[in-house]
C-alpha distance (Angstrom), angle and dihedral (degrees) to the residues before:
residue distance angle dihedral
X1 . . .
X2 3.81 . .
X3 3.79 114.2 .
X4 3.75 132.5 -157.0
X5 3.78 107.6 -94.7
X6 3.80 88.2 -124.6
X7 3.81 90.1 61.0
X8 3.80 89.8 54.4
X9 3.81 91.3 52.8
X10 3.79 98.6 43.1
X11 3.79 101.1 30.5
X12 3.79 111.5 25.6
X13 3.79 97.0 32.2
X14 3.79 106.8 31.7
X15 3.81 100.4 21.7
X16 3.80 91.9 -137.2
X17 3.80 112.7 -154.0
X18 3.82 127.8 -156.4
X19 3.76 112.4 -85.5
X20 3.81 96.5 21.0
X21 3.80 118.0 136.4
X22 3.81 116.1 -118.4
X23 3.81 128.1 -158.6
X24 3.82 120.0 -170.0
X25 3.82 118.3 -165.3
X26 3.80 111.6 -167.8
X27 3.79 142.8 167.8
X28 3.78 112.1 -115.3
X29 3.81 92.8 -109.9
X30 3.81 88.6 56.4
X31 3.80 96.1 53.4
X32 3.86 91.3 111.6
X33 3.83 88.1 58.8
X34 3.81 90.1 46.8
X35 3.79 90.3 51.4
X36 3.81 91.4 49.9
X37 3.81 90.1 52.4
X38 3.81 90.7 47.6
X39 3.80 91.8 53.8
X40 3.81 92.0 45.8
X41 3.81 92.4 49.5
X42 3.79 90.6 52.5
X43 3.81 90.9 49.1
X44 3.80 87.0 54.0
X45 3.83 89.4 53.7
X46 3.79 96.8 -111.3
X47 3.76 117.5 170.7
X48 3.80 118.5 -124.0
X49 3.81 113.0 -3.0
X50 3.81 117.0 -163.6
X51 3.78 129.1 174.9
X52 3.78 124.0 -163.6
X53 3.81 125.3 -161.9
X54 3.79 108.9 -130.9
X55 3.82 119.7 -138.1
X56 3.78 118.9 -122.2
X57 3.83 111.1 -86.5
X58 3.77 115.6 -108.2
X59 3.77 97.6 31.2
X60 3.79 119.9 110.2
X61 3.78 103.0 -83.3
X62 3.77 128.8 -164.9
X63 3.78 102.4 -164.5
X64 3.81 111.3 -146.0
X65 3.78 116.6 -131.7
X66 3.79 87.3 -130.0
X67 3.83 89.8 70.9
X68 3.81 94.0 58.8
X69 3.80 90.0 44.6
X70 3.81 92.0 51.1
X71 3.81 91.8 49.5
X72 3.80 92.3 48.7
X73 3.80 91.4 50.4
X74 3.82 96.6 46.5
X75 3.78 124.2 100.6
X76 3.81 90.1 -163.1
X77 3.82 128.8 29.2
X78 3.82 122.6 -171.1
X79 3.82 121.1 -174.1
X80 3.80 122.2 -164.3
X81 3.81 118.6 -167.4
X82 3.79 126.0 175.7
X83 3.79 93.3 -160.0
X84 3.79 140.7 28.0
X85 3.81 116.6 -134.0
X86 3.78 110.8 179.7
X87 3.79 96.6 172.3
X88 3.81 97.5 48.0
X89 3.78 126.3 84.7
X90 3.81 112.3 -115.5
X91 3.79 104.7 -168.9
X92 3.80 96.3 175.4
X93 3.80 95.1 53.7
X94 3.81 92.2 42.4
X95 3.82 90.9 52.7
X96 3.79 90.9 46.7
X97 3.81 93.5 50.5
X98 3.81 91.6 46.4
X99 3.80 89.7 53.2
X100 3.80 91.0 47.2
X101 3.80 92.9 52.3
X102 3.79 92.9 46.8
X103 3.80 91.1 51.5
X104 3.82 92.2 47.7
X105 3.78 93.5 -170.1
X106 3.80 111.2 89.1
X107 3.82 136.0 74.5
X108 3.81 120.9 -122.3
X109 3.80 129.9 -162.1
X110 3.80 120.0 -172.6
X111 3.81 122.6 -156.8
X112 3.82 110.4 -171.8
X113 3.82 133.4 -179.3
X114 3.80 91.3 12.2
X115 3.77 140.5 134.9
X116 3.80 128.5 -171.1
X117 3.82 93.3 -93.4
X118 3.81 90.8 54.7
X119 3.79 91.6 48.5
X120 3.78 91.6 51.6
X121 3.81 94.7 47.3
X122 3.80 97.7 42.9
X123 3.81 102.0 35.8
X124 3.80 107.1 32.3
X125 3.85 91.1 78.3
X126 3.82 89.2 62.1
X127 3.80 127.3 -131.3
X128 3.80 104.9 -81.3
X129 3.82 98.4 91.1
X130 3.80 94.3 43.9
X131 3.81 92.4 46.7
X132 3.81 91.4 51.4
X133 3.81 92.7 48.6
X134 3.80 92.9 47.6
X135 3.80 93.6 47.1
X136 3.81 92.4 49.7
X137 3.80 91.7 49.2
X138 3.81 91.7 48.0
X139 3.80 88.5 54.8
X140 3.80 90.4 56.7
X141 3.79 91.6 47.2
X142 3.82 92.1 50.5
X143 3.78 90.7 53.9
X144 3.82 90.6 57.7
X145 3.79 134.7 65.7
X146 3.78 93.5 -140.0
X147 3.79 145.3 -37.8
X148 3.76 141.9 -108.1
X149 3.80 112.9 -138.6
X150 3.79 121.0 -158.6
X151 3.79 127.0 170.2
X152 3.83 140.4 175.1
X153 3.81 90.0 -108.6
X154 3.80 91.2 66.8
X155 3.79 104.4 -90.1
X156 3.81 116.9 149.1
X157 3.79 110.1 163.4
X158 3.80 137.0 154.0
X159 3.80 117.6 -151.1
X160 3.82 124.9 -171.1
X161 3.81 121.9 -161.0
X162 3.82 105.7 151.1
X163 3.81 110.9 159.5
X164 3.81 94.9 14.9
X165 3.83 119.5 117.4
X166 3.81 114.9 -101.4
X167 3.80 108.7 -144.8
X168 3.79 132.5 -159.3
X169 3.79 127.9 -139.8
X170 3.80 103.1 -151.8
X171 3.80 96.8 155.5
X172 3.81 93.5 -117.8
X173 3.82 112.2 129.5
X174 3.77 106.7 177.2
X175 3.83 108.2 135.0
X176 3.80 125.7 91.3
X177 3.80 110.0 -95.6
X178 3.82 93.3 15.1
X179 3.82 122.7 144.1
X180 3.80 123.4 -164.5
X181 3.80 143.2 165.4
X182 3.78 133.2 -123.1
X183 2.95 134.5 -124.2
X184 3.80 87.9 46.8
X185 3.76 133.9 -163.0
X186 3.78 127.0 120.0
X187 3.77 144.5 102.0
X188 3.79 112.3 -141.5
X189 3.78 144.5 174.0
X190 3.81 141.1 -176.5
X191 3.83 105.2 -114.2
X192 3.78 122.4 -144.4
X193 3.77 107.8 -79.6
X194 3.83 91.1 -122.1
X195 3.81 95.0 33.5
X196 3.81 105.0 94.9
X197 3.81 126.0 87.0
X198 3.77 133.6 165.4
X199 3.77 137.9 35.0
X200 3.81 130.4 -39.9
X201 3.81 116.2 -167.1
X202 3.80 107.0 -161.2
X203 3.79 107.6 -151.3
X204 3.82 105.9 152.9
X205 3.81 110.4 41.7
X206 3.79 140.1 -17.0
X207 3.79 110.7 -164.5
X208 3.80 108.1 -74.9
X209 3.83 93.0 -34.9
X210 3.84 112.7 114.4
X211 3.79 112.0 -123.2
X212 3.80 111.1 -128.6
X213 3.82 87.1 173.8
X214 3.82 135.4 -11.2
X215 3.80 115.1 -66.1
X216 3.80 118.2 -137.7
X217 3.80 116.5 -148.8
X218 3.80 116.4 -168.6
X219 3.82 112.6 -156.3
X220 3.76 128.1 -161.3
X221 3.80 119.5 178.8
X222 3.78 92.5 -17.1
X223 3.79 99.0 -48.5
X224 3.80 131.3 98.6
X225 3.78 107.9 -115.7
X226 3.82 96.5 177.5
X227 3.83 134.6 18.6
X228 3.81 116.9 -169.8
X229 3.78 135.2 167.2
X230 3.78 124.6 97.5
X231 3.80 129.1 -73.4
X232 3.80 93.8 -23.2
X233 3.79 92.6 59.2
X234 3.81 90.7 46.1
X235 3.81 90.8 52.1
X236 3.81 91.6 49.0
X237 3.80 90.3 51.2
X238 3.80 90.1 49.3
X239 3.79 93.5 50.7
X240 3.79 98.9 44.3
X241 3.79 96.4 39.2
X242 3.80 114.3 173.1
X243 3.81 97.8 -31.7
X244 3.81 101.4 131.3
X245 3.81 93.1 -160.0
X246 3.80 91.3 53.1
X247 3.82 87.9 57.5
X248 3.82 92.9 46.4
X249 3.81 122.4 97.7
X250 3.79 114.9 -93.4
X251 3.80 107.4 170.5
X252 3.77 148.6 8.6
X253 3.80 114.7 -156.0
X254 3.80 133.9 174.5
X255 3.82 119.6 -157.8
X256 3.81 123.4 -135.9
X257 3.82 107.7 170.0
X258 3.83 110.7 119.3
X259 3.81 92.4 -172.1
X260 3.82 94.6 67.5
X261 3.80 124.4 79.1
X262 3.83 111.2 -145.9
X263 3.79 112.0 -110.2
X264 3.78 141.5 149.6
X265 3.81 90.8 -79.1
X266 3.78 99.4 100.7
X267 3.82 97.2 -163.5
X268 3.80 87.7 62.2
X269 3.80 101.1 30.7
X270 3.80 94.2 58.1
X271 3.83 89.6 60.4
X272 3.80 96.7 46.9
X273 3.78 121.2 113.0
X274 3.80 108.6 -110.3
X275 3.79 97.0 35.2
X276 3.79 136.7 97.5
X277 3.77 129.0 -168.4
X278 3.77 136.4 -159.5
X279 3.79 114.8 -164.5
X280 3.76 129.6 -151.5
X281 3.79 117.9 -143.5
X282 3.77 142.0 13.9
X283 3.80 123.6 27.7
X284 3.81 106.6 153.8
X285 3.81 89.8 119.4
X286 3.81 93.7 64.9
X287 3.77 108.5 36.0
X288 3.79 106.0 -69.9
X289 3.80 134.9 113.2
X290 3.80 101.0 -133.8
X291 3.84 108.6 118.0
X292 3.83 97.6 -172.9
X293 3.82 114.1 137.5
X294 3.81 90.0 -141.0
X295 3.82 129.6 72.3
X296 3.82 121.5 -172.2
X297 3.80 118.3 -177.1
X298 3.81 113.1 -149.5
X299 3.82 111.2 -159.6
X300 3.80 126.5 -159.7
X301 3.80 131.2 -169.8
X302 3.80 130.5 -122.4
X303 3.81 99.8 -1.3
X304 3.77 124.6 -174.3
X305 3.79 107.8 -141.2
X306 3.80 118.8 -153.7
X307 3.80 112.7 -171.5
X308 3.79 112.3 -140.6
């Protein structure tokens, strides 16, 4: 049975209970989605439901104290962003996340680079199929010490992660203090910081940097030694500069969601069935040792995955 996408978010993902307080943070262009979630939460007998229009990232922002207070008081927080801007300061979202972490009691789901049509297509089927696919794939990854990725675009890369925890993105965010993303659908791991060698040809998405042509990243012992490929590669070099940790591997992820079409929107593409991604930068939150403050997911199409 097809569900309303709002039921997937509030029920299947967050497990909303009657009486719980809900806070919805949304870009102005996503106010129709925020209103749909508000109505659904009330149908599910939530307590107070508040939605807050987020200012555009990068503009001078005076963050009202009421935002931090609302986040701290909420049992459930849902953020809706139309775009992803990794290089722009977002004071409102940073203040909200700081308040959430200090409170340590709510559950937060982030939906980035979405519009209503995407939400309907990717979330109306529910989470059960995606969770099963991701869990099965994680089992295969745990039984291996690493992978070799090859792809028609030119990728040929070996990744070692033996002993590192392989995690599953099922979309379920039920524990106090938990943060998750929707749409869901990947199995992922923090590779050894010196455990990646070869060539990654990024042909789907590279963080929030538009791809004017594929970007080739040449790895040696876990670090990118050369990045080539038009304006996108030049912008990546500009952003990461000479920070060696920013150029060091941070993640290997394999997408499993059949309800997402791969595109340049990295938050969606990395979950799509038929993609793989290797991230550069920080991974302390999921079992790695890379302390970089940046994290750029590099998504490739149609990989062949050989478990080693």
